[in-house]
C-alpha positions in Angstrom: 11.1 1.6 80.1 9.4 2.6 76.9 10.7 1.9 73.4 11.9 5.7 72.9 13.8 5.7 76.2 15.5 2.3 75.1 16.3 3.9 71.7 17.9 6.8 73.4 20.5 4.8 75.4 24.0 5.3 74.0 26.0 2.1 72.8 29.8 2.1 72.6 31.4 0.6 69.5 32.8 -2.3 71.4 29.2 -3.2 72.4 27.8 -2.7 69.1 30.5 -5.2 67.8 29.6 -7.6 70.5 26.0 -7.3 70.0 26.6 -7.9 66.2 28.5 -11.1 66.8 25.9 -12.1 69.2 23.0 -11.8 66.7 25.1 -13.4 64.0 25.7 -16.5 66.3 22.0 -16.8 67.1 21.1 -16.6 63.3 23.6 -19.1 62.5 22.3 -21.1 65.1 18.7 -20.7 64.2 19.7 -21.7 60.3 21.4 -24.8 61.7 18.4 -25.9 63.8 16.0 -25.6 60.7 18.5 -27.2 58.5 18.6 -30.1 60.9 14.9 -30.1 61.3 14.2 -30.1 57.5 16.5 -33.2 57.3 14.3 -34.9 59.7 11.1 -34.0 58.0 8.6 -36.7 57.2 7.8 -37.6 53.6 4.3 -38.0 54.2 2.8 -34.9 55.8 -0.8 -34.3 56.2 -2.3 -31.6 54.4 -2.1 -28.2 55.9 -5.1 -26.1 54.6 -4.2 -22.5 53.7 -7.0 -20.8 52.0 -10.4 -21.5 50.3 -11.6 -19.2 47.5 -14.0 -18.2 47.4 -14.4 -18.5 51.2 -18.3 -18.2 51.6 -21.0 -20.5 50.5 -24.6 -19.3 49.8 -27.3 -20.7 52.2 -30.0 -22.7 49.9 -27.5 -23.6 47.2 -24.5 -25.5 46.3 -21.3 -23.7 45.2 -17.7 -24.7 44.2 -14.6 -23.7 45.6 -10.6 -24.1 45.2 -9.0 -25.4 48.2 -5.2 -24.7 48.7 -2.9 -26.6 51.0 0.7 -27.2 51.8 1.7 -30.9 51.1 -0.5 -33.3 49.0 -4.2 -33.1 48.6 -4.4 -35.6 45.6 -6.6 -38.6 46.3 -8.9 -36.4 48.6 -12.2 -38.3 49.0 -14.2 -36.8 51.8 -14.9 -33.4 53.4 -15.8 -33.2 57.2 -17.8 -29.9 58.1 -18.7 -28.9 61.8 -22.4 -28.1 62.7 -25.5 -29.0 60.7 -26.8 -28.0 57.3 -23.6 -28.1 55.4 -21.9 -30.8 53.4 -19.0 -31.1 51.2 -17.8 -33.2 48.2 -14.3 -33.6 46.5 -14.9 -32.8 42.7 -13.0 -34.8 40.1 -9.8 -33.5 38.8 -9.2 -34.4 35.4 -5.5 -33.2 35.6 -4.9 -35.7 38.5 -2.7 -38.7 37.6 -3.3 -42.0 39.6 0.3 -41.8 41.1 -0.1 -38.1 42.4 -1.9 -39.5 45.3 1.2 -41.3 46.6 3.8 -38.6 45.9 5.7 -37.3 49.0 7.4 -34.3 47.2 4.3 -32.0 46.7 4.8 -29.1 48.6 1.8 -27.1 47.5 -1.4 -28.7 46.3 -5.0 -27.7 45.4 -8.2 -29.5 45.0 -12.1 -28.4 44.2 -14.9 -28.8 46.7 -18.7 -28.5 46.2 -20.5 -27.3 49.4 -24.0 -27.5 49.7 -25.8 -25.4 52.4 -29.3 -26.3 53.3 -32.0 -23.5 53.4 -32.3 -23.8 57.2 -28.6 -23.6 57.9 -27.6 -20.8 60.6 -25.3 -18.3 58.8 -21.9 -18.1 60.5 -18.5 -19.7 60.1 -18.0 -23.6 59.9 -14.9 -25.5 60.3 -14.2 -28.3 57.6 -11.3 -30.6 56.9 -10.6 -33.1 54.1 -9.4 -36.8 54.2 -6.6 -37.9 51.8 -4.4 -41.0 51.6 -2.0 -39.0 53.8 -4.6 -38.8 56.5 -6.9 -35.9 57.3 -6.0 -32.3 56.8 -5.7 -29.4 59.4 -8.9 -27.4 59.7 -10.2 -24.8 57.1 -12.9 -22.1 57.6 -16.1 -21.7 55.3 -18.4 -18.7 55.9 -22.1 -19.4 55.5 -23.9 -16.4 54.0 -27.3 -15.1 53.2 -26.4 -13.1 50.1 -25.1 -14.2 46.5 -21.3 -14.8 46.3 -19.5 -11.8 44.3 -16.0 -13.1 43.5 -13.1 -11.0 42.8 -12.7 -11.9 39.1 -10.3 -9.3 37.4 -6.4 -9.4 37.7 -6.2 -5.7 38.4 -9.0 -4.0 40.4 -6.4 -1.9 42.1 -7.7 1.5 41.2 -11.0 3.4 40.9 -11.1 3.5 37.2 -10.6 -0.6 37.2 -13.1 -1.1 40.1 -15.0 -4.4 39.8 -18.8 -3.9 39.2 -20.8 -5.7 41.7 -24.6 -5.6 43.0 -25.7 -5.4 46.4 -26.8 -7.1 48.6 -23.8 -9.5 48.1 -20.9 -11.4 50.0 -17.9 -10.1 48.3 -14.9 -12.6 48.4 -11.5 -11.7 47.4 -7.7 -12.0 48.1 -5.2 -9.4 49.4 -2.6 -11.5 47.4 0.4 -9.6 47.4 2.2 -6.3 48.9 0.4 -3.0 48.1 -2.6 -4.9 46.8 -5.9 -2.8 46.8 -9.3 -4.2 45.8 -11.9 -1.8 44.5 -15.4 -2.4 43.9 -18.2 -0.3 42.3 -21.8 -0.5 43.2 -25.0 1.5 43.1 -27.4 2.3 46.0 -30.9 3.7 46.2 -31.5 7.2 47.8 -31.3 7.3 51.6 -30.6 3.5 52.5 -28.5 2.1 55.4 -25.9 -0.5 54.7 -23.8 -3.1 56.6 -20.3 -4.0 55.4 -19.1 -7.1 57.7 -15.4 -8.1 57.0 -14.3 -11.5 57.9 -10.6 -11.9 57.3 -8.1 -12.0 60.2 -10.5 -14.2 62.3 -10.4 -16.8 59.4 -6.7 -17.1 60.1 -7.3 -18.5 64.0 -7.1 -22.2 62.7 -4.1 -21.8 60.1 -1.4 -24.4 61.3 1.2 -22.2 59.9 0.5 -18.7 59.3 3.3 -16.4 60.3 1.8 -13.3 59.3 -1.7 -12.2 59.6 -3.9 -9.9 57.4 -5.3 -6.4 59.2 -7.9 -5.4 57.0 -9.3 -1.8 56.4 -12.1 -0.8 54.2 -13.1 2.4 52.8 -16.2 3.8 51.3 -15.8 6.3 48.7 -18.2 8.5 46.5 -18.2 8.7 42.8 -15.5 11.2 42.8 -13.2 9.0 44.7 -13.6 11.1 48.1 -13.7 9.1 51.4 -17.0 9.0 52.8 -16.7 6.2 55.7 -14.1 3.8 56.9 -13.6 1.2 59.5 -10.4 -0.7 60.7 -10.7 -2.9 64.0 -14.1 -3.9 65.3 -14.2 -7.9 65.8 -10.5 -8.1 66.7 -8.7 -6.9 63.4 -11.9 -7.2 61.3 -14.0 -4.2 60.3 -17.6 -3.7 60.6 -19.0 -0.6 58.9 -22.7 0.7 59.2 -23.3 3.6 56.8 -26.5 5.5 55.6 -26.1 6.8 52.2 -27.7 10.2 51.8 -28.4 9.9 48.3 -28.7 7.2 45.6 -26.0 6.8 43.1 -22.5 5.1 42.5 -20.0 4.3 45.1 -16.8 2.4 45.8 -15.6 -0.1 48.3 -12.1 -0.2 48.8 -10.3 -3.2 50.7 -6.6 -3.5 51.5 -4.3 -4.4 54.4 -3.8 -1.5 56.7 0.0 -1.9 56.2 -0.2 -2.3 52.6 1.2 -6.1 53.0 -0.2 -9.2 51.2 -0.1 -12.8 51.1 -1.7 -15.3 48.6 -3.7 -17.0 51.2 -5.0 -13.8 52.8 -8.8 -14.1 51.7 -11.8 -12.1 53.0 -15.4 -12.2 52.7 -17.5 -9.0 53.2 -21.2 -9.4 53.7 -22.7 -6.2 52.4 -26.4 -6.1 52.9 -29.0 -3.8 54.5 -30.9 -6.3 56.5 -31.0 -5.9 60.4 -27.6 -6.7 62.0 -27.3 -7.9 65.6 -24.4 -7.0 67.7 -25.6 -8.3 71.0 -29.0 -9.1 72.9 -30.2 -7.8 76.2 -29.9 -10.0 78.4 -27.3 -12.1 76.6 -28.7 -14.9 78.0 -31.2 -17.8 76.8 -33.0 -19.7 79.6 -33.3 -23.5 79.2 -36.2 -23.4 81.8 -38.8 -20.6 80.3 -39.5 -18.7 77.2 -37.0 -15.7 76.7 -37.6 -12.2 75.6 -34.6 -10.4 74.3 -33.9 -6.8 73.1 -31.5 -6.5 70.1 -28.6 -3.9 70.1 -27.0 -3.4 66.4 -27.8 -1.6 62.9 -30.6 -1.3 60.9 -33.1 -2.4 63.8 -36.9 -1.4 64.1 -37.6 1.1 66.9 -38.7 -1.9 69.4 -36.4 -4.7 68.3 -37.6 -7.6 70.5 -36.6 -11.2 70.0 -39.0 -14.0 71.3 -37.2 -17.3 71.6 -38.3 -20.6 73.2 -36.7 -22.5 76.1 -33.1 -23.4 74.7 -32.5 -27.0 73.9 -28.6 -26.5 73.6 -26.4 -27.6 76.3 -25.5 -24.9 78.9 -22.7 -22.6 77.5 -22.5 -20.2 74.4 -24.6 -20.9 71.5 -25.6 -19.1 68.2 -29.0 -18.0 67.3 -30.7 -16.1 64.5 -33.9 -14.1 64.4 -36.1 -11.8 62.0 -37.8 -8.4 62.1 -40.6 -7.9 59.7 -39.7 -11.2 57.8 -36.3 -10.0 57.2 -33.7 -12.5 58.6 -30.9 -11.4 61.0 -27.2 -12.4 61.2 -26.2 -14.9 63.8 -25.8 -13.7 67.5 -24.2 -15.1 70.7 -26.0 -15.8 73.8 -25.2 -17.8 77.0 -27.5 -20.7 77.5 -28.2 -21.7 81.1 -30.6 -23.6 83.5 -30.0 -21.1 86.1 -32.2 -18.2 87.4 -31.6 -14.9 85.5 -31.5 -11.8 87.6 -31.6 -8.5 85.5 -30.2 -5.3 86.6 -32.0 -2.6 88.4 -30.8 1.1 88.2 -29.7 3.2 89.8 -26.1 2.6 89.3 -23.0 4.3 91.0 -20.1 5.7 88.9 -16.7 4.0 88.8 -15.1 7.2 90.5 -17.2 7.1 93.3 -16.6 3.5 93.6 -12.9 4.0 93.9 -12.8 7.3 95.9 -15.7 7.0 98.4 -15.3 3.8 100.4 -18.4 5.0 102.6 -21.0 5.8 100.0 -20.9 2.8 97.5 -24.4 1.8 97.8 -26.3 -0.1 100.2 -29.0 -2.9 99.9 -31.5 -0.1 98.6 -28.9 0.8 95.7 -28.1 -2.8 94.5 -30.2 -5.7 92.9 -30.5 -8.7 95.4 -29.7 -12.0 93.9 -29.3 -15.6 95.2 -26.5 -18.0 94.4 -26.5 -19.6 92.1 -27.9 -17.3 89.5 -26.8 -15.5 86.3 -26.7 -11.7 86.8 -26.8 -9.6 83.6 -27.0 -5.9 82.6 -25.5 -3.3 80.4 -22.8 -0.7 81.4 -24.8 1.9 79.5 -22.8 5.0 80.1 -19.2 5.9 80.5 -17.9 5.6 84.0 -20.9 3.7 85.1 -20.5 0.3 87.4 -23.2 -2.1 88.1 -23.6 -3.6 91.5 -25.5 -6.6 92.9 -26.0 -7.5 96.5 -25.9 -11.2 97.9 -25.9 -12.9 101.1 -23.1 -15.4 102.1 -21.9 -17.3 105.2 -18.3 -17.6 106.4 -16.1 -19.9 104.6 -18.3 -20.6 101.8 -16.6 -20.6 98.3 -18.2 -18.9 95.5 -17.0 -18.4 91.8 -17.9 -15.8 89.5 -17.5 -16.0 85.5 -18.2 -13.2 83.5 -19.4 -13.8 79.8 -18.9 -10.6 77.9 -16.1 -10.5 75.1 -17.0 -14.0 74.5 -20.6 -12.8 73.4 -19.0 -10.2 71.3 -19.8 -7.5 73.7 -17.8 -4.1 73.4 -16.9 -4.5 77.3 -13.4 -5.1 78.6 -14.8 -6.2 82.0 -13.4 -5.8 85.5 -15.0 -7.5 88.4 -14.8 -6.9 92.1 -16.1 -8.2 95.5 -16.8 -5.5 98.1 -18.0 -5.7 101.6 -21.2 -4.0 102.7 -19.0 -0.9 103.7 -17.8 -0.8 100.1 -14.4 -1.9 100.7 -12.8 -4.0 97.8 -12.0 -7.8 99.0 -10.8 -9.1 95.5 -11.0 -8.4 91.9 -10.2 -10.2 88.5 -9.6 -8.9 85.1 -8.5 -11.3 82.2 -8.8 -15.0 82.4 -7.1 -18.0 80.5 -9.3 -20.3 78.9 -8.2 -23.4 76.6 -4.7 -22.0 76.8 -5.7 -18.6 75.6 -5.9 -15.3 77.4 -9.3 -13.3 76.8 -10.8 -10.5 78.2 -13.7 -12.1 80.5 -12.8 -12.3 83.9 -13.3 -15.6 86.0 -12.9 -15.0 89.8 -12.8 -18.5 91.2 -12.9 -20.2 94.5 -13.4 -17.0 96.8 -13.6 -17.7 100.1 -16.3 -15.6 102.2 -14.6 -14.1 105.1 -17.4 -13.8 107.4 -21.4 -14.1 107.4 -22.9 -11.1 105.9 -23.8 -9.2 102.8 -21.5 -8.5 100.0 -21.3 -6.6 96.7 -20.6 -7.8 93.3 -19.3 -5.0 91.0 -18.6 -5.0 87.3 -17.4 -2.0 85.3 -15.4 -1.5 82.0 -11.6 -1.6 82.6 -11.4 1.6 80.7 -14.5 3.2 82.1 -16.3 3.2 78.8 -20.0 2.5 78.1 -23.0 2.2 75.8 -25.7 0.1 74.6 -23.2 -2.6 73.4 -21.6 -3.2 76.7 -23.2 -5.9 77.9 -22.4 -8.6 80.2 -23.5 -11.9 82.2 -22.1 -13.0 85.2 -22.6 -16.8 86.3 -22.4 -17.0 90.1 -22.2 -20.5 91.6 -21.1 -22.2 94.8 -17.3 -23.3 94.0 -17.7 -27.1 94.1 -14.7 -29.3 93.2 -14.6 -30.3 89.5 -12.5 -30.6 86.5 -12.3 -29.7 82.7 -10.6 -31.6 80.0 -8.5 -30.5 76.9 -7.6 -32.9 74.0 -4.2 -31.6 72.8 -4.8 -32.4 69.2 -7.8 -32.0 66.7 -6.6 -35.2 64.6 -5.4 -38.7 65.1 -3.6 -40.2 62.0 -3.7 -44.0 61.9 -2.6 -46.5 59.3 -3.5 -50.3 59.0 -2.3 -52.0 62.1 -0.6 -48.9 63.7 -1.8 -46.7 66.6 -1.7 -43.1 67.8 -2.2 -41.2 71.1 -4.3 -38.2 72.2 -3.1 -36.6 75.4 -6.0 -35.3 77.4 -5.1 -32.6 80.1 -7.1 -31.9 83.2 -7.7 -28.3 84.6 -8.6 -29.0 88.2 -11.1 -26.6 89.7 -11.9 -25.6 93.4 -9.7 -28.3 94.8 -10.5 -31.3 93.0 -7.7 -33.7 93.3 -9.0 -37.1 92.4 -8.3 -39.7 89.6 -10.0 -39.1 86.3 -10.9 -42.2 84.1 -10.9 -41.3 80.3 -13.4 -42.3 77.8 -13.8 -42.1 73.9 -16.7 -42.4 71.9 -18.2 -42.8 68.3 -15.0 -44.8 67.0 -15.2 -45.7 63.5 -15.3 -49.5 62.3 -12.0 -51.0 62.6 -10.5 -48.6 65.3 -10.3 -49.6 68.6 -9.1 -47.6 72.0 -7.5 -48.1 75.3 -8.6 -45.2 77.7 -6.1 -44.2 80.4 -6.5 -42.5 83.4 -5.3 -39.0 84.9 -3.6 -40.0 88.2 -4.7 -38.2 91.3 -3.2 -34.5 91.7 -1.6 -34.9 88.2 -2.7 -33.1 84.9 -2.5 -35.6 82.0 -3.6 -39.0 80.6 -3.7 -40.7 77.3 -6.2 -42.4 75.0 -4.5 -44.9 72.7 -6.2 -45.5 69.3 -5.3 -48.3 67.1 -6.4 -49.5 63.6 -6.9 -53.0 62.7 -4.7 -54.5 59.9 -7.8 -54.8 57.6 -9.5 -51.3 58.7 -10.9 -49.7 55.7 -9.6 -46.2 54.7 -11.9 -43.3 56.1 -12.4 -40.6 58.7 -14.8 -39.9 61.3 -15.3 -37.5 64.2 -14.9 -38.8 67.6 -15.4 -37.3 71.1 -13.5 -37.6 74.6 -14.7 -37.2 77.9 -13.6 -38.1 81.6 -15.2 -39.1 84.8 -14.4 -39.3 88.5 -16.0 -39.8 91.8 -15.9 -36.6 93.8 -15.1 -37.9 97.4 -14.7 -34.6 99.2 -17.8 -34.9 100.8 -18.4 -37.4 103.6 -21.9 -38.4 102.7 -22.8 -37.0 99.2 -20.2 -38.4 96.7 -20.9 -37.7 93.2 -19.9 -38.9 89.8 -18.4 -35.9 87.9 -18.4 -36.2 84.0 -16.8 -33.6 81.8 -16.4 -33.3 78.0 -12.9 -32.6 76.6 -12.5 -29.4 74.5 -10.6 -30.1 71.4 -7.4 -28.0 70.6 -5.9 -27.4 67.4 -2.2 -26.9 67.3 -0.5 -24.2 65.2 3.0 -23.0 64.4 3.2 -19.5 66.1 5.8 -16.7 64.8 9.2 -17.3 66.5 8.8 -21.2 66.6 6.3 -21.7 69.4 3.7 -24.1 69.8 0.1 -22.6 70.2 -3.4 -23.9 70.6 -6.9 -22.7 69.4 -9.9 -24.5 70.5 -12.0 -26.0 67.7 -15.2 -28.0 67.4 -14.1 -31.6 66.1 -11.4 -34.1 66.5 -11.2 -36.5 63.5 -9.6 -39.8 63.5 -8.4 -41.1 60.1 -7.2 -44.6 58.5 -5.0 -43.7 55.6 -2.3 -45.4 53.6 1.1 -46.6 55.3 3.3 -43.7 56.3 7.0 -43.6 57.1 7.0 -46.0 60.1 5.4 -49.3 59.3 5.8 -50.8 62.8 7.1 -50.5 66.2 8.4 -53.3 68.7 9.2 -52.7 72.3 11.0 -55.3 74.4 8.3 -55.1 77.2 4.8 -53.4 77.6 5.1 -53.5 81.4 7.6 -51.7 83.5 7.6 -52.3 87.4 10.1 -49.8 89.2 11.1 -49.8 93.1 12.2 -46.3 94.4 15.4 -45.3 93.0 15.4 -48.2 90.5 16.0 -47.8 86.5 14.7 -50.0 83.9 15.2 -49.8 80.0 12.9 -50.3 77.2 14.3 -51.3 73.8 12.6 -49.8 70.9 12.7 -51.1 67.4 11.1 -49.4 64.3 10.5 -50.6 61.0 10.9 -47.8 58.2 9.1 -47.4 54.9 11.6 -48.5 52.2 12.6 -45.0 51.2 12.6 -43.2 54.6 16.0 -42.6 56.0 15.1 -39.5 57.9 15.7 -38.6 61.6 13.6 -40.2 64.0 13.1 -39.3 67.8 11.7 -41.3 70.6 10.1 -40.1 73.8 7.6 -40.9 76.7 6.3 -37.3 76.9 4.9 -34.9 74.3 7.2 -31.8 74.1 8.2 -29.0 72.1 11.6 -27.0 72.9 11.7 -28.7 76.3 8.2 -27.6 77.3 5.9 -30.5 78.0 2.5 -30.5 76.4 1.5 -34.0 77.6 3.0 -36.6 80.2 1.3 -39.5 81.6 4.3 -40.6 83.6 3.5 -41.4 87.2 4.9 -38.9 89.9 8.5 -39.3 90.5 9.2 -41.4 87.3 11.3 -39.5 84.6 13.1 -40.4 81.3 16.7 -40.8 82.1 18.1 -38.8 79.2 21.7 -39.6 79.7 21.0 -43.3 79.6 18.6 -43.5 76.7 19.1 -43.5 73.0 16.3 -41.4 71.6 17.6 -40.1 68.1 17.7 -42.4 65.4 19.6 -41.2 62.1 20.9 -42.3 58.8 18.2 -45.0 58.9 18.9 -46.4 62.2 16.2 -48.5 63.4 17.1 -49.2 67.1 17.0 -47.2 70.3 16.0 -47.3 73.8 14.7 -45.4 76.7 15.4 -45.6 80.3 12.9 -44.8 82.9 14.0 -44.0 86.5 11.8 -43.7 89.8 13.0 -41.3 92.3 13.6 -42.3 95.9 10.1 -40.7 97.0 8.1 -41.9 94.0 4.7 -42.8 95.2 3.1 -46.4 94.8 1.1 -46.5 91.4 -0.4 -49.6 89.5 -0.3 -49.9 85.8 -0.4 -46.2 84.6 -0.6 -46.0 80.8 2.5 -44.2 79.1 3.2 -44.4 75.3 6.4 -44.7 73.6 6.2 -41.7 71.1 8.1 -42.3 67.7 8.1 -38.7 66.2 9.0 -37.6 62.7 9.2 -33.9 61.9 7.0 -32.1 59.5 8.3 -28.7 60.3 10.1 -26.9 63.1 7.1 -27.3 65.3 4.6 -30.1 63.9 5.5 -33.7 64.1 4.0 -37.2 62.9 3.6 -39.3 66.1 3.5 -43.1 65.8 2.7 -45.3 68.6 2.2 -48.9 69.7 0.3 -50.2 72.6 1.4 -48.2 75.6 3.5 -49.4 78.4 1.9 -50.1 81.7 4.5 -48.3 84.4 4.1 -49.3 87.9 6.1 -48.1 91.2 6.3 -50.8 93.9 6.8 -49.9 97.3 6.9 -52.1 100.5 
């Protein structure tokens, strides 16, 4: 039912009163819930980064920036930056008092950072975080740019008459800081020149922990009289990209605003305004690890033959970023799929999408399709509207094959749809969007397809909306579907204090029938931090890695990494060791109170000053259960002298009753009715009862943590742990 139809439904007065009462009760419940949550809040939250001003730094220089956060940044002493070529340092704050670093009541804080960018740094966006006495912060983002930084510097540049004068090329950094804020910039261009205006704003909010509203930027070019000559709204997600040819030299204006005229003090933007070549995609969007690469660029301000030569890739397989140059003019960064597989490029002719749907007998034969062998990467472009590309392959009955499309993730314009057809053109299966790292994205992933019979088959790809053009590029990774697993670490940071521990939940995404046990590993630990790596039991999804700081561990922070390994015993003669690194996910507070995730590049462990929980004591660290049996774990906590807030105990990680991590063995549950998991008013003692079901399978010493949670806000928690419990299920 459409929204207009819904609005047209008549509602009787009694129904209106009942609806009003229901909404009031819901509102009261929400307020009470938030009030209870606020009473339970920690006094020692890690900083949640909200904005960096300016949010861009210049390649080959050192620049100073103001960082804003929720909670306390005082005492910040270290900056950690992803990738290579960018370093950061905290600048002295003469206004900061010695006792500011230990204050717990600072709800908003600032510090200054100097970022130094090497001359050979790849442009683009870097993640960064800071280390403070309260632990490491959430992630912020820094744009690494080629052009001088032009900072919004006047209080009111909201009209053409008050437009701020800038010189191009430039990276324009500003803020849409309040409702109805409009920023105007005045600049000069030479006669007949082409310029790029690339906005980063909405995409810079992806990693914000608690950004309940998001900017939707709009840019408008105006001539000297104020008339609109060009504009752009959404190109890269909600961010504009505008390519404009100025027919004559003179004075022009750039207007920047939120399309809804909304604003927020943390809605920063950077606009890279330049006349250099700009690459949107490359054809093919694939870089081989085995041989030199010749690519054609698709974009703006490119020469007539925009060919790029790249040596064999040295990066790991997957999506990587590259730069190039034309006539000594450097380009922006562009994405490509790095692979060791053979690359098969499309050969025309193609068949229209309409024919593919309507004519099941004339869809193209072996003479009309490109033949490829599995495994391979097949790649091409949907060059015209309504076009679909086909590739022919041979397969045997009961073989299992997976087809993963890389298109939107490589910044293609395409929304791909992939199908498998038999030789007569009948559709056998298809795939559209896929979920990767708990996020739905436009690239299909047709996994573990079983070949019905020996023969020839057609792999078909088209744009879901039957669009086309030079920017509709794709690459399809076709491989035999062998059992394997992927891993996700549920958090991007572990906050430790001397003598205390923390836990990282690692989740397995089992692929193509893999059901084995996975042993977890951790590497690159800082001095003074030790780990106990658990396992993910067969057919289950979650395991833990427990980290602990020694009592004499020095303060500091370091990036660490996680992985898992298993023996694939699905084959009778060729067992293989499977190893997978873990993708790191940062949690965020989504609108409405949900807990979302976003993939990031680093997990940082920190050792900071003591926080609200100083010690945890368990009555036992080993539990042995028989089927149907229950056993109790007594828990005693030591609070900080000034902390009397609510504390919750649990042996899984959950939010709003949705589990995000549980290393409990199959058939073992927390008996909530016979547990005391809420400690209020300074209480220090609770207990958790574990119960095994009658059919619980046998398991030996599975590591399960006792989590001590303190709310930071409605979604985020501080989680404290001590050495985990070894849970066993005994069977005769």
